C-alpha positions as CSV (number, residue, x, y, z in Angstrom):
1,X,85.8,111.4,67.6
2,X,89.6,111.3,67.9
3,X,91.4,112.8,70.9
4,X,93.9,115.6,70.1
5,X,96.9,114.1,71.9
6,X,98.5,110.6,72.0
7,X,98.9,110.6,75.8
8,X,95.5,111.4,77.2
9,X,94.3,109.9,80.5
10,X,91.6,108.1,78.6
11,X,94.1,106.5,76.3
12,X,96.2,105.4,79.2
13,X,93.2,103.8,80.8
14,X,92.7,101.4,77.8
15,X,94.0,98.0,78.8
16,X,96.0,95.6,76.7
17,X,92.8,93.6,76.0
18,X,91.3,96.7,74.3
19,X,88.8,97.5,77.0
20,X,88.5,100.8,78.9
21,X,89.2,100.7,82.7
22,X,87.6,103.1,85.1
23,X,86.3,103.2,88.7
24,X,82.6,103.5,89.0
25,X,83.0,106.3,91.6
26,X,85.4,108.1,89.3
27,X,82.9,108.2,86.4
28,X,79.8,108.9,88.5
29,X,81.4,112.0,90.1
30,X,83.0,113.3,87.0
31,X,86.6,112.5,88.0
32,X,89.3,111.7,85.5
33,X,89.3,108.2,84.1
34,X,92.3,107.0,86.2
35,X,91.0,108.3,89.5
36,X,89.7,104.9,90.5
37,X,88.5,104.9,94.1
38,X,86.8,101.5,93.8
39,X,87.8,98.4,91.9
40,X,87.8,99.1,88.2
41,X,84.9,98.1,86.0
42,X,85.5,97.3,82.3
43,X,83.0,98.6,79.8
44,X,83.1,98.9,76.0
45,X,85.9,98.7,73.4
46,X,88.8,101.2,73.0
47,X,87.3,102.4,69.8
48,X,83.9,103.0,71.2
49,X,85.3,104.9,74.2
50,X,87.2,107.2,72.0
51,X,84.0,107.9,70.1
52,X,82.3,108.9,73.3
53,X,84.6,111.8,73.9
54,X,83.2,115.0,72.3
55,X,85.2,117.8,70.9
56,X,85.4,119.7,74.2
57,X,87.3,116.8,75.8
58,X,84.9,116.0,78.5
59,X,84.0,112.4,79.4
60,X,80.5,111.1,78.6
61,X,78.8,109.1,81.3
62,X,75.7,108.5,83.4
63,X,75.8,110.4,86.7
64,X,73.1,108.5,88.4
65,X,73.8,104.9,87.6
66,X,77.6,104.6,88.1
67,X,77.7,100.9,87.2
68,X,76.0,101.2,83.8
69,X,77.8,101.4,80.6
70,X,78.8,105.0,79.7
71,X,76.5,106.5,77.2
72,X,77.4,108.5,74.2
73,X,76.1,112.1,74.0
74,X,76.3,112.9,77.7
75,X,78.8,115.6,78.5
76,X,80.1,116.7,81.9
77,X,78.7,120.2,81.7
78,X,77.7,121.0,85.3
79,X,79.0,120.7,88.8
80,X,77.6,117.6,90.6
81,X,75.7,117.7,93.9
82,X,78.8,117.5,96.1
83,X,80.5,120.9,96.3
84,X,83.9,119.3,96.1
85,X,83.2,117.7,92.7
86,X,83.9,119.8,89.6
87,X,84.1,119.1,85.9
88,X,87.3,117.4,84.8
89,X,88.6,117.2,81.3
90,X,89.7,113.9,79.9
91,X,92.9,115.4,78.4
92,X,95.2,118.0,79.8
């Protein structure tokens, strides 16, 4: 599914080699793609990452296993265990 703007955080996170860059902590806690607190991990192609973003603009991912490849169909729809963590949209 295509994003609705040309300058989304997710788009900016796609490297010149066509792979998406994100920090494992950033994904596991529902942060924006570019909020990388740990060294970035590369997973999937640019096209597949765009496909993972549903119409509501939230990032799909696996909350429990932060180092696994992000999975299609999972939507950040709830607040995580830590009170300071809240849902973040991929595009603003």
